[in-house]
ROBA-540553 format. One record per residue (C-alpha): x, y, z; residue number from 1. Coordinates in pm, 1 decimal. Example, Ala and Ser with C-alpha at 12.3 -4.5 7.8 and 13.67 -1.06 7.14 Angstrom:
<tordrens>
<tordren <1230.0,-450.0,780.0>,1>
<tordren <1367.0,-106.0,714.0>,2>
</tordrens>
This chain:
<tordrens>
<tordren <13261.4,16802.6,10194.3>,1>
<tordren <13013.0,16861.1,10476.7>,2>
<tordren <12725.8,16782.9,10239.6>,3>
<tordren <12892.7,16456.1,10140.1>,4>
<tordren <12945.4,16352.5,10503.5>,5>
<tordren <12585.8,16441.1,10583.3>,6>
<tordren <12461.9,16228.0,10291.6>,7>
<tordren <12673.0,15934.4,10404.2>,8>
<tordren <12545.7,15970.2,10760.2>,9>
<tordren <12184.6,15991.9,10638.6>,10>
<tordren <12226.1,15679.7,10425.8>,11>
<tordren <12382.4,15494.7,10716.9>,12>
<tordren <12097.1,15591.4,10946.6>,13>
<tordren <11843.7,15481.6,10682.8>,14>
<tordren <12021.1,15146.0,10644.9>,15>
<tordren <12023.8,15095.7,11021.7>,16>
<tordren <11655.0,15185.9,11045.2>,17>
<tordren <11570.5,14949.3,10758.6>,18>
<tordren <11765.5,14666.4,10923.4>,19>
<tordren <11596.1,14730.7,11255.5>,20>
<tordren <11253.9,14725.5,11092.2>,21>
<tordren <11336.3,14398.3,10918.7>,22>
<tordren <11455.9,14248.0,11243.2>,23>
<tordren <11136.1,14351.7,11421.8>,24>
<tordren <10927.2,14209.5,11136.0>,25>
<tordren <11123.0,13883.9,11150.5>,26>
<tordren <11075.7,13857.9,11528.5>,27>
<tordren <10702.0,13919.8,11495.3>,28>
<tordren <10672.6,13657.7,11221.4>,29>
<tordren <10871.3,13407.7,11426.5>,30>
<tordren <10643.7,13465.8,11724.0>,31>
<tordren <10343.4,13395.0,11500.3>,32>
<tordren <10512.9,13068.2,11402.2>,33>
<tordren <10550.7,12979.3,11770.4>,34>
<tordren <10187.0,13061.5,11841.6>,35>
<tordren <10065.4,12845.7,11553.9>,36>
<tordren <10290.2,12561.5,11664.9>,37>
<tordren <10148.5,12576.0,12017.1>,38>
<tordren <9796.4,12573.5,11868.7>,39>
<tordren <9890.8,12272.4,11651.4>,40>
<tordren <9847.1,12468.7,11327.9>,41>
<tordren <10162.1,12312.3,11189.4>,42>
<tordren <10116.6,12413.6,10825.2>,43>
<tordren <10085.2,12779.7,10923.9>,44>
<tordren <10373.1,12744.6,11168.3>,45>
<tordren <10599.0,12621.4,10886.9>,46>
<tordren <10492.5,12910.8,10666.4>,47>
<tordren <10565.3,13173.4,10930.5>,48>
<tordren <10901.5,13034.4,11039.0>,49>
<tordren <11006.3,13013.4,10672.4>,50>
<tordren <10884.5,13370.5,10619.6>,51>
<tordren <11088.1,13484.0,10920.8>,52>
<tordren <11400.7,13332.3,10765.4>,53>
<tordren <11331.0,13510.9,10436.2>,54>
<tordren <11267.1,13845.9,10604.9>,55>
<tordren <11585.4,13821.9,10807.8>,56>
<tordren <11777.8,13699.7,10504.4>,57>
<tordren <11939.1,13420.3,10704.2>,58>
<tordren <11867.0,13148.9,10958.3>,59>
<tordren <11958.3,13121.4,11323.0>,60>
<tordren <11953.8,12832.9,11566.8>,61>
<tordren <11630.2,12939.8,11730.9>,62>
<tordren <11440.5,12950.1,11402.0>,63>
<tordren <11583.6,12619.7,11284.5>,64>
<tordren <11506.8,12451.3,11614.4>,65>
<tordren <11140.5,12550.5,11583.9>,66>
<tordren <11132.7,12450.9,11218.7>,67>
<tordren <11261.3,12103.7,11305.5>,68>
<tordren <10980.0,12062.1,11560.4>,69>
<tordren <10721.7,12175.8,11305.7>,70>
<tordren <10850.7,11945.8,11031.9>,71>
<tordren <10854.4,11653.8,11273.5>,72>
<tordren <10483.7,11704.2,11342.9>,73>
<tordren <10398.2,11749.4,10974.0>,74>
<tordren <10589.9,11435.2,10878.0>,75>
<tordren <10361.0,11225.8,11097.9>,76>
<tordren <10080.8,11287.1,10849.0>,77>
<tordren <10294.9,11333.7,10538.3>,78>
<tordren <10633.2,11152.4,10529.4>,79>
<tordren <10750.6,11376.7,10245.5>,80>
<tordren <10844.1,11631.1,10512.9>,81>
<tordren <11108.2,11390.2,10646.0>,82>
<tordren <11360.5,11497.8,10382.2>,83>
<tordren <11310.6,11867.0,10458.1>,84>
<tordren <11347.2,11787.5,10827.0>,85>
<tordren <11679.1,11612.7,10756.8>,86>
<tordren <11809.1,11913.6,10559.1>,87>
<tordren <11701.6,12151.6,10838.4>,88>
<tordren <11882.5,11942.8,11099.9>,89>
<tordren <12201.7,11957.7,10891.4>,90>
<tordren <12170.0,12336.7,10871.3>,91>
<tordren <12098.8,12356.4,11245.0>,92>
<tordren <12413.7,12158.5,11329.3>,93>
<tordren <12631.6,12406.6,11139.8>,94>
<tordren <12473.3,12714.5,11295.7>,95>
<tordren <12428.7,12575.1,11647.6>,96>
<tordren <12803.8,12513.5,11681.3>,97>
<tordren <12880.9,12876.4,11592.1>,98>
<tordren <12606.8,13021.4,11808.4>,99>
<tordren <12700.3,12804.2,12104.7>,100>
<tordren <12343.8,12674.2,12120.5>,101>
<tordren <12257.6,12492.0,12443.9>,102>
<tordren <12413.5,12149.2,12483.3>,103>
<tordren <12079.2,12000.2,12586.6>,104>
<tordren <11900.8,12107.2,12269.6>,105>
<tordren <12189.3,12004.1,12046.5>,106>
<tordren <12175.9,11654.3,12197.7>,107>
<tordren <11797.3,11651.9,12149.7>,108>
<tordren <11835.8,11730.9,11779.5>,109>
<tordren <12115.4,11474.0,11745.3>,110>
<tordren <11875.5,11206.9,11874.8>,111>
<tordren <11612.7,11316.3,11624.2>,112>
<tordren <11872.0,11286.0,11347.2>,113>
<tordren <11951.5,10925.8,11444.0>,114>
<tordren <11583.6,10826.9,11444.8>,115>
<tordren <11520.7,11018.9,11125.2>,116>
<tordren <11760.0,10801.2,10924.1>,117>
<tordren <11549.4,10492.1,10987.1>,118>
<tordren <11229.0,10682.0,10912.9>,119>
<tordren <11363.8,10811.8,10581.6>,120>
<tordren <11490.0,10467.7,10480.3>,121>
<tordren <11151.0,10314.0,10560.8>,122>
<tordren <10969.7,10591.4,10371.9>,123>
<tordren <11191.3,10559.1,10063.6>,124>
<tordren <11155.1,10181.8,10061.3>,125>
<tordren <10776.5,10210.6,10093.3>,126>
<tordren <10765.6,10471.1,9814.3>,127>
<tordren <10971.3,10247.5,9586.6>,128>
<tordren <10746.3,9947.5,9648.4>,129>
<tordren <10432.2,10153.9,9597.9>,130>
<tordren <10569.2,10280.1,9267.0>,131>
<tordren <10638.3,9921.6,9163.1>,132>
<tordren <10288.5,9812.4,9270.5>,133>
<tordren <10136.1,10108.4,9085.6>,134>
<tordren <10310.3,9999.9,8764.6>,135>
<tordren <10194.0,9640.8,8815.8>,136>
<tordren <9839.7,9765.4,8874.1>,137>
<tordren <9851.0,9956.7,8547.2>,138>
<tordren <9944.7,9638.5,8360.6>,139>
<tordren <9666.8,9443.3,8535.7>,140>
<tordren <9404.7,9703.8,8442.0>,141>
<tordren <9523.8,9738.7,8082.9>,142>
<tordren <9524.8,9360.1,8040.8>,143>
<tordren <9176.0,9337.1,8194.3>,144>
<tordren <9028.1,9573.6,7935.3>,145>
<tordren <9176.3,9378.3,7644.2>,146>
<tordren <8941.9,9096.0,7747.8>,147>
<tordren <8643.6,9254.6,7920.4>,148>
<tordren <8415.7,9550.8,7837.5>,149>
<tordren <8548.3,9903.1,7869.5>,150>
<tordren <8374.9,10173.7,8068.7>,151>
<tordren <8210.5,10491.4,7940.8>,152>
<tordren <8090.1,10337.6,7617.4>,153>
<tordren <7726.0,10321.8,7490.9>,154>
<tordren <7526.2,10039.9,7643.2>,155>
<tordren <7462.4,9887.8,7297.3>,156>
<tordren <7838.7,9860.8,7232.9>,157>
<tordren <7893.4,9723.5,7582.5>,158>
<tordren <7643.8,9442.0,7529.4>,159>
<tordren <7832.2,9326.5,7218.7>,160>
<tordren <8125.8,9206.9,7429.9>,161>
<tordren <8138.4,8826.3,7481.5>,162>
<tordren <8141.2,8872.3,7860.8>,163>
<tordren <7805.5,9054.8,7833.5>,164>
<tordren <7640.3,8793.5,7611.1>,165>
<tordren <7410.0,8650.9,7880.5>,166>
<tordren <7314.3,8998.1,7993.2>,167>
<tordren <7231.7,9089.7,7632.1>,168>
<tordren <7030.5,8769.1,7588.2>,169>
<tordren <6806.7,8856.8,7880.9>,170>
<tordren <6781.2,9232.2,7825.3>,171>
<tordren <6466.5,9342.6,7645.6>,172>
<tordren <6440.7,9639.5,7411.2>,173>
<tordren <6248.3,9817.6,7685.1>,174>
<tordren <6532.3,9750.3,7930.3>,175>
<tordren <6785.8,9890.7,7683.9>,176>
<tordren <6575.8,10204.4,7635.7>,177>
<tordren <6571.3,10250.1,8012.0>,178>
<tordren <6948.0,10196.9,8036.0>,179>
<tordren <7002.4,10457.5,7764.6>,180>
<tordren <6852.4,10715.2,8003.2>,181>
<tordren <7047.0,10604.8,8309.6>,182>
<tordren <6963.0,10297.3,8516.7>,183>
<tordren <7090.6,9980.0,8683.4>,184>
<tordren <7013.7,9639.0,8541.4>,185>
<tordren <7117.1,9291.8,8654.6>,186>
<tordren <7058.3,8923.2,8592.1>,187>
<tordren <6852.8,8722.6,8842.9>,188>
<tordren <7046.7,8459.6,9039.3>,189>
<tordren <6910.7,8166.1,8838.9>,190>
<tordren <7052.1,8308.5,8515.9>,191>
<tordren <7405.5,8385.2,8631.9>,192>
<tordren <7560.9,8075.7,8473.1>,193>
<tordren <7475.1,7804.4,8217.5>,194>
<tordren <7526.6,7430.9,8193.3>,195>
<tordren <7829.7,7271.8,8028.6>,196>
<tordren <8030.5,7592.2,7994.2>,197>
<tordren <8320.4,7582.4,8238.0>,198>
<tordren <8518.4,7882.1,8363.8>,199>
<tordren <8247.7,8128.4,8272.9>,200>
<tordren <8309.1,8500.9,8306.2>,201>
<tordren <7991.3,8702.8,8277.6>,202>
<tordren <7874.2,9057.0,8350.2>,203>
<tordren <7591.2,9028.8,8601.9>,204>
<tordren <7505.8,9395.0,8672.5>,205>
<tordren <7560.7,9721.6,8485.0>,206>
<tordren <7492.0,10086.1,8565.1>,207>
<tordren <7456.9,10367.0,8311.7>,208>
<tordren <7443.5,10745.8,8323.8>,209>
<tordren <7186.7,10979.8,8170.2>,210>
<tordren <7369.0,10956.9,7834.5>,211>
<tordren <7342.7,10580.5,7822.9>,212>
<tordren <7712.2,10517.4,7884.6>,213>
<tordren <7813.8,10233.6,8115.2>,214>
<tordren <7975.8,10382.0,8426.5>,215>
<tordren <8040.3,10062.4,8623.0>,216>
<tordren <7959.6,9693.5,8624.0>,217>
<tordren <7997.3,9372.9,8822.1>,218>
<tordren <8175.3,9078.9,8663.5>,219>
<tordren <8130.4,8722.7,8792.1>,220>
<tordren <8416.5,8478.8,8745.7>,221>
<tordren <8359.1,8105.9,8792.5>,222>
<tordren <8627.9,7950.9,9013.5>,223>
<tordren <8762.9,7595.9,8997.5>,224>
<tordren <8809.6,7582.6,9377.4>,225>
<tordren <8683.4,7756.1,9688.3>,226>
<tordren <8956.6,8023.0,9683.4>,227>
<tordren <9055.0,8322.3,9470.7>,228>
<tordren <9387.8,8191.7,9339.4>,229>
<tordren <9233.1,8115.2,9000.4>,230>
<tordren <9105.2,8471.7,8977.6>,231>
<tordren <9446.3,8618.1,9062.3>,232>
<tordren <9608.0,8398.1,8799.5>,233>
<tordren <9355.4,8513.3,8539.7>,234>
<tordren <9423.5,8879.3,8618.6>,235>
<tordren <9800.3,8821.3,8647.5>,236>
<tordren <9804.1,8974.5,8992.7>,237>
<tordren <10112.3,8927.3,9207.1>,238>
<tordren <10141.9,8946.7,9584.8>,239>
<tordren <10300.2,9289.9,9538.3>,240>
<tordren <9965.9,9429.7,9423.0>,241>
<tordren <9792.0,9328.5,9744.2>,242>
<tordren <10057.7,9356.9,10010.0>,243>
<tordren <10142.3,9725.0,9974.0>,244>
<tordren <9952.0,9948.4,9739.8>,245>
<tordren <9604.9,9802.6,9784.0>,246>
<tordren <9525.2,9775.3,10150.9>,247>
<tordren <9228.9,9574.3,10271.2>,248>
<tordren <8926.8,9796.2,10303.3>,249>
<tordren <8550.7,9793.7,10322.1>,250>
<tordren <8339.3,9906.5,10031.9>,251>
<tordren <7974.3,10005.5,10048.2>,252>
<tordren <7757.3,9777.1,9839.4>,253>
<tordren <7419.9,9921.5,9940.4>,254>
<tordren <7305.2,10164.9,10204.7>,255>
<tordren <7368.9,9920.6,10487.4>,256>
<tordren <7583.0,9642.8,10332.8>,257>
<tordren <7962.5,9631.8,10320.7>,258>
<tordren <8215.9,9379.9,10197.2>,259>
<tordren <8591.4,9341.3,10224.6>,260>
<tordren <8810.2,9373.0,9921.3>,261>
<tordren <9108.1,9517.1,9740.2>,262>
<tordren <9135.5,9802.7,9494.7>,263>
<tordren <9354.1,9759.6,9192.1>,264>
<tordren <9410.7,10124.5,9108.0>,265>
<tordren <9683.8,10330.6,8944.9>,266>
<tordren <9750.4,10703.6,8925.6>,267>
<tordren <9756.8,10719.3,8545.9>,268>
<tordren <9423.2,10548.8,8468.7>,269>
<tordren <9067.1,10638.8,8566.8>,270>
<tordren <8916.2,10287.4,8556.3>,271>
<tordren <8997.3,10059.0,8847.0>,272>
<tordren <8897.2,9718.5,8980.3>,273>
<tordren <8757.8,9632.9,9320.0>,274>
<tordren <8794.6,9264.3,9402.5>,275>
<tordren <8560.1,9120.9,9661.3>,276>
<tordren <8763.6,8896.9,9892.7>,277>
<tordren <8474.8,8654.5,9945.7>,278>
<tordren <8411.6,8339.6,9742.8>,279>
<tordren <8041.5,8296.9,9661.9>,280>
<tordren <7843.2,7982.2,9582.0>,281>
<tordren <7544.6,7964.8,9347.9>,282>
<tordren <7204.8,7870.7,9484.5>,283>
<tordren <7130.1,7679.5,9165.4>,284>
<tordren <7318.0,7371.1,9046.6>,285>
<tordren <7479.6,7364.4,8701.8>,286>
<tordren <7608.8,7075.8,8494.9>,287>
<tordren <7986.2,7039.7,8484.6>,288>
<tordren <8160.4,6727.6,8348.7>,289>
<tordren <7834.3,6534.6,8346.5>,290>
<tordren <7739.5,6623.3,8705.0>,291>
<tordren <7523.1,6896.2,8850.8>,292>
<tordren <7681.1,7104.3,9127.0>,293>
<tordren <7682.6,7442.1,9294.1>,294>
<tordren <7948.4,7669.2,9146.2>,295>
<tordren <8203.2,7884.4,9326.6>,296>
<tordren <8253.0,8230.6,9185.0>,297>
<tordren <8417.2,8566.9,9252.9>,298>
<tordren <8296.6,8922.7,9205.4>,299>
<tordren <8491.8,9204.1,9042.0>,300>
<tordren <8347.5,9555.2,9054.3>,301>
<tordren <8468.8,9763.1,8760.6>,302>
<tordren <8450.3,10134.1,8827.7>,303>
<tordren <8599.5,10470.5,8736.7>,304>
<tordren <8745.3,10745.9,8955.8>,305>
</tordrens>
């Protein structure tokens, strides 16, 4: 009987010691979370406060309060953290009431919860619209490559496309040999368009890699007016594509030249289009409907991620 009581007592002491060790480890980990938060290392702070919860085997108001602060900071750069922040606030509200957490901090968290609803709604709406734009972009890109040359194909195959006919006409055998080793080749300005062929769409510049595959090219599209509406109609681009997913940005053309434009890009496809927002005018005059005139045209840069 004495041996049994001694064993029970020993086990109880071991359990108490184990629990105390875990509590000390949890406190130390929580303090590391606080230190990282103060140093603005928010990713590490989230890791340590989550580790402290796991070590302790439960959450308390103090841990959750810190976690809410951390998630709020992380959500500024990545809105995906908003949902985790909302779940943590819900958990905090349940525990804070039992722990009699300070009224001031409970009110503070309540205010965050109110603001968070609008932030989550805005984030979810933006995500939905971006998903829709991404799908529309995919259709635009797929439709584009049913008409115009594909990327990453041998230069000889590329030049057989109708849109590359003028480039092929003015590319010598020597030029093709050079392109097969990796080079850039383009038409001079005076050869960009021809007389009496309206609405021309021609490849003006191509670039190849060391295997002779075309990696990117510039397509010129003749425009009926001095705006890009005709180009958007041709590509079947809606306002959705531009207004949300493809923000206006600057793209480097050469070492010291930039232009404004839009990317038509989607997560599921490597090729993408970069549309120059400017309308260009030819230096030379071409015959259209019996009259010679300068032509308006747009540039599309076809590239791959």
